[in-house]
N, C-alpha and C positions, 0 to 999 in steps of 0.2 A: 442601804439607802436606795431609794427607787431611781430609776433613770430618768433623767432628763429629757423633755421632747423639744424639738427646733421646729421652728417655721422660719421660711426664708423670705427675703425681698430681692427682686432681681431687676435689675434696670439697665437698660443701654440706652444713650442719647442720640445716635444716627444708626439706623437700621432701614437703609434705602429700599432693600427688597423685602423687609419685613418676614424675614426668614425666623426671627429669634435665635440667630445662632451664638451671640454674644450670652444672651442670658443662660442659654444651655450650658455652655462652657462654664459660666460662673456655677451655675446648679451642679455640675458634675464635680468641681473641685471642692465645694461645699459639701456634697455629699461624702465625699473621701475624708475630708476632715471630721465631719460629724460621726462618721464610723469610728476613727481612730479615737476619738475620745469617749466613745463607747455611750452616745447618746442615741435617740431614736428620733427619725424624721417624722413629723406629724401628717397623719393621712390627708389633710387638706391640701388644695393646690397652693403652691407658692403665690405670694404677692408678685405680681409680675408686671412692668412698664416697659413695652418696647418702643422705641423712636421716641423717647420723652426725656427732654433735659431737665435737670435738676436746678439750673443756675438761676438767679434772678431775672435773667433776660429770656428765660422761657416763656411761650406764647400757648403752649398747649398744658391742659390739666393733667396732672400724673393720677389716674383714676384709682388705681390699686395703692399707693402711697396713702391716698385720701382714706381709702377704706381699710388700711393697717391703722391709721390714726383713729378712726371710728371705734375699730376692735379692741384696741389699747384703753380708749375711752370708755366703752361701754361693757368691758371686762371680757369679750368675746375672743379674745387672742387664742385662748387656750392652751398656752405653751410656755415653756420656761426660758426658752434662748430664741432671742431674733439672731437669725444668721445672715451677714451681708458680705459680699465678695471683698469689697474695701470701703473705706468710709465715705468716699466722694460718690459710690454708688447710692448711700443714703439720701444724701442731699449736699449741694453746694450752697446753701444759705444758712447763716449761723443762727437766726432765729428759727427758722424752721427744725433745725437740728436739735437745739436746745429744748423745743418742745417734746420731740420723739425721746430724748434722754430722760427728760423730766417724767415722762408718762411710764416708760420703763422703769425708772426708780419707784413711781407709786406702786407699780404692779410686781414688783420684785422680779422683773424680766432682766436676763443677762443679754449682752449685746457681743455676738461673735464676729470677729473680723478675719476672714481666712487669710487674706495677705499678711496680716499680723501673727497668724498663727496662735492666738489667746482670746480669752472671753472677757469682758469688761464688766464690772460689777457698776451700775450707776450710782449704788448707794456708798462707794467708797469715792472718798474725795480726790485720790490720786487717780484713779480710773477716770473718774468724771471731767479731772482737767486734761487728762490724754486725750478724750472724746472731742472735748470743746477744741482743742488745739488744731485736730485734725479738721473739723469744720471751719477755722478760720483759715487754715492752710488751703483747703478746698476752694473756700470763696475766694481767696486773694488768687488763686490760680485761676480761676473763672475769669474775675476781673482783667487778669493780663491778656489771657487770650481773647477777651473782647476788645480791648484797647487795640491790640494788635491788629485786629480784622478791620476795625475802624481806620486805623491809620494805611491799611493797605488799600481799603476802597476808598479813600480820600485820596491816595497818590494815583490810583488806577482811573478814578474820574478827571483828575488833572491832566493825566496823559490822553484822555478821550478814550481808554480801552473800556469794552463791555464788561459788564459785572451781572452775574446771575444766569439767568433764564436766556435762551436765544430770543431775540427780538423777533416779532412777526413781520415777515416781509424782507428778512435778512438771513443768511447763513454765514457760519464762520468757517474759515479754512485753516487748516492746521499742518503743519510740517509733519509728513507721515513718520520720520524718523526721531524727532525730538519730541514731536507734540507741540510745539511752540505756537502760538497764534500768529499766522501771516497776516490775515486780512479779514474784514467783514465785507461780504458783498451781498448787492441785493438778490433775492430770490424771485425770478421775473411773474411765477403766477401769483404772489403773494403780495408782491410790490405793486403790481396792478389794482389790486383791491383796494390797498391804501390810498394811491392816487387817485382812483375812481371816487372813493367815498370823499376825499378832501375836495375835489372839483365839485361834486354834488353839493356838498354843504355849503359852499362859497356861494353857489347858486342859490342858496336859501332854500334848499329841498329839505324837508322833516326828516329827522333821524327815523322814524317809522318807516317811511316809504323806502328809506335805503336798506333799512334791515329786512323789510318783507320781501324786496326785489333780491336781496343776496340769498335769502332763503330759498326763494321760489328757483333761482338759478342752481341753486345746490352748491353754494361757496363754501367751504369747510370754515368752522369759525376760528378764532385766534387760539383758543385754548382746547381744540378739538381733542377729546380723549379717544386713546386707540382700544379701550374695552368696549365691548358691545354694550352693557347698560347705557354708555354715554354717546350712541350712535347719532340719537335724536337731537342733541344740542344744537342750538339756532342763535341767529344772531338777533340782538336786541337792541332797542334805540341806546341803552346805557352802554353796552360793548362797543358800538359804532362811536359814539362820543369819548369813553375811555381811549379808545384807539387814537383818535385825533388829538388827545391832550399829549402825548408824548412828544417831547422836544427830541427824541432821536430820529424821528421822522423828518426834522428840518436839519439833521447833521450835527444836532447839538447833543452834549454830554452833560446829564444832570445828577446832582447828589444832595439828597433830602430835601428834595423839591425845588432846587434852584439849579437854574442852567450856571454852570462852572467852564465852559469853554466847549472848542470844536470836538466833535467826534472823529474816530478813526475811518469811519465808514460815510459813504456818500449821502447825502439828503435826497429823500425821496419828494419832499415838498420845500420849495423855495421858503427861507426863511421868514421873508416877507409876508409870503402866503399863510405860512403856519401862524403868525402873529394874527393875520387877520382872521383866520379860523377862530383863535382864542377869543377876539373881540366879539365874533359872531355868537359863539358858544355862551359868552358872559351876558350877552344882551339880555335885559328884562323879560322879553318876549320868550326867550327860550327857557326861561325858570319858572313857568307858571304849571298848573295843575297837567297831568298826563292826559291829555285827550284820548290817547289810543286806549286807556282803560276803561273810557266811558261807553256806557250801552245805548244812551239816548242823547238826542242832539241837544237839548237844553238844560238836561239834569246838572245841577252844578253852576251853571253859567246864567240862566235867567234869575231874576231876583224877586222878592216879595216887596209889593209897593206900600205895604204898612211897617213890617219891621226889618225890611231890608236883608233878610236870609235867603240864601241860595235854594231854589225849589229842587226838591226831589220827586223822584218818580214813585208811584203808588199804584198797586193793581186793586181795581174795585170789582165786585160781583154781585149781580143782580137778577132777579127773577121777573121777567114781564108780567104785568098785572093781567093783562088779557089770556084766557086761554085759547088753546089751538081750537080749530074746528068742529073736533070730535069730542071736545070738554078736557081734554088731557092738558095738565099745566105745561107750560113751555120749559126747555131746559135753561139752565143758567147761563147767563152772558157775562162776559168778563171784558174790561176795558181798562186802559192805564191812563192816569194822570199825572199832570205836575202839580205839586201841592206844596204849600209852605210849612216846614217843620213845625212853627210856631217858636216860641221864646224858651229856652231850655229852662227849667226849674220854677218857671210860671204857671199855677193852676188855674184854670177857668172853671166857672160856675158849671155845675152838672147839667147835662144836655146840650151844652155849648161845646162846637167842636174847638179843639186845640190847635187850631191853624186859621190863617188870616184869608188867604187866597188861594184858588186853584182853578185848573181848567183841563179839559180833556187834551190830551196829549197831541192827538191828530189836529185839533182845531188851533193850538198854540203854534204848533210846527208851521203851520200852512201860514199862518198871518206873518210869523217871523220872516220865513222863506220869501213870501212876497215882497215884504218889505225890504229885504236884502236885496235881491234881484232889482227892484225898482231903482234903488239907490245906485247900483253898480252901472245899469244902463244909463241913468241920468248924470254920470261921473259927479255925484253931489256928495260923494264919501270924503271928509277932509283927511288930510297928510298921507295919501296914498302914494304922493310921489314927491314927498319932502325927502330932501337928502339925495336927489338924483341931479341936482344942478352942478356948474362948474364949481361954485362957491363950496360946496359940500364935498366934493372930491379932492380940491384942493387943501380943507381942513384934514381929509384923511391923510393925505401924502407927508403934509407938515408933521402929524401926529406920529406916523411911522418913521419919519425920518429922524423924530425925537428919540422914538424907543431904540431904534438903530444905533445913535449916538450913545445913549446910555448903554447898550449891550455892547458897543465897542471900547467903552471906557471899561467896564468890567472885565471884558477879555484882557485888556492890558493889564489890569490889576493882578487877574489871576496867573498870567504869564510872570509878572515880575515876583508874585508871591510862591510861585511854584518853583522858580530858580534859588530863591531866597529861602525855601523850606519855611517860609511863614505862611500857612493856611489862615492863621486868626485873621490876618489883615485881609484877605480875600472875603471871608465871612463877614467882617466888620464892614466893608465897602458894599458887599453886597445888601446888607440889612438898611444901609444909608439910602442906596439908589434904588432899591426895588419898589418902593412906595411912589416914585415918580414914574415909573414902567406902568404899574397897576393904574394910576390916575389917568394916564396916556390912553391905555386901553379901555378904561370906563368910558373916555370922552368919545372913542371911536363907536363904541357899543351905542352910545346915545344918538350919533346919526342914523336916523331912520333910512330904511330903504324900501323899494318897492315891493307890495305883497305879491307874490308869483300867483297866488290862486285867486286874487281879486282881477289881475290881467289876465289870466286864462277865462274868467268868466266874462269881461268886459269887451274881451275880443273874439269871443264865440257868436257865429250866428244865432245860435239858440241857446240863451243863457239859463233857461230851464234844465234843458238836455245836459249841458255841461255842468249843471249842479248835480243832478242826478248820478254822474259818471263819476263823481267824487266819493270816496270810501268815507265813512262816519268819522274817522280821526280827523280827516282833512275838513271835512265841513264843520267839526265843532272847534277846530283850530281857527278856521276864517271867522266863523261867527264870533268867538272869543276876542280875535285879534281887532274887531273894527266895530263891534257894538255890544250893549248891553240891554237885553229885553228886560223890562219891569213890569210886572203884572199886578195890576191893581184888583182892590176887593170888588166880588160880584155886587150888583144891585138887586134888590128883591124883585124886581120886575124881571129880571134876565134869569132866575133859578129856573133849571128844568129846560131850558134852550140848549139845543146840540148844533147851533148854528155859530159861525165865528162872530166874535164880538170885537173888533179891531180897538174899539175905543178904550177897552181895558187895558190895553197893552201899549207902553210908551216905550220908545226907542232912545236909548242915550248912545249917540255916536262918539266914536273915540276919535 
């Protein structure tokens, strides 16, 4: 009788240091058992998944388990026995385990479980039932662990205690003897960054400008890595916005995206100001295109007057017809234009351009800038100062008061639910009341506020100099916020002209 060959599958759910120690221990015990059985270990490396969960709650793919399944399906497994340390190392999902057992049955592969000290033959009904019972038990145990963790997380949230990673801006203080959490206190150097970002957003400063300033000052990011490859991580508009979204900075504890009560740590931002921040960040003007990604002033902003499509930039190359004085041809010249992309899917006759309107970039930029600065100087741009009167501010205060009353009611319900251990009551009321809170925040966002860039231009002694001092993302944001340039089709008499033609540009003011 020929000696059986064995291949291993090794797995560990958590391995924070990624040392592979647990799989190595599994391998050592497997090899000892394989030798005792008189079998031979296959020369190919073992299938190994380190730091990978096998439950249905897992977020990471088990690459080597997938490779094991593929090898069994294609006949490339190359062994008679699949060795695992215990059944749960294979999988904690019944369906996944059934597929593995079926493949082993089709390929006549035995399943050796080291902790059981025996080999199972999937072709035998009794062995198959034992393997499937192990899978049911493993999945049941996984579900129990998940439920315990969820209960613990809910209780921790109701008590205002922290969960998971340390929050940027705070530090945790533990008892040196018992390692019990004593308090969570602000970390001064980080707390100042959070508060500064909040104050600048409340002053309507763009996220891009805040992120750029933080990077220039060398402020470490919220998730700065200690390893050298990650030293160049930088602040971005998204990271600033994500930071200010956290209720933790208002001294509130959230669970599954909803505020469930007061936190055990002090607030860095007053709750009323934090609510104002959410309204500002939810405003429609903040949800537009990312102007800091644009390379040219009007690309994606100016529209075609024929089809309404946003104009895009395009590079053109030409050779002047006249030769140099010595008769040599002149070098190629390049310039950029704003051009209509045409209607997708519509083919035009041969020899006819597939676009409607276009203009040299420098010409259209000058026309739009002149129009914008003239309107700023004349103070004719509508709705710049809407929402700045006492009535608008009174409406804001009423809406904030309404939000505070809803939040106070939910805090009362959460306290009662925590005392009675009826968390479903708090979740039910949260579902009923949250729409009213969201509606009030949307109303706050609809109250317009002065554009600080417009005010900076109007107050400057030289508006053109102030415009040139702005960075491109700020210029694009300003243009997009107050106007929409519309470019009409060129007239035959104007073809070949390198002079601005203002009549072709229509400005729609917002």
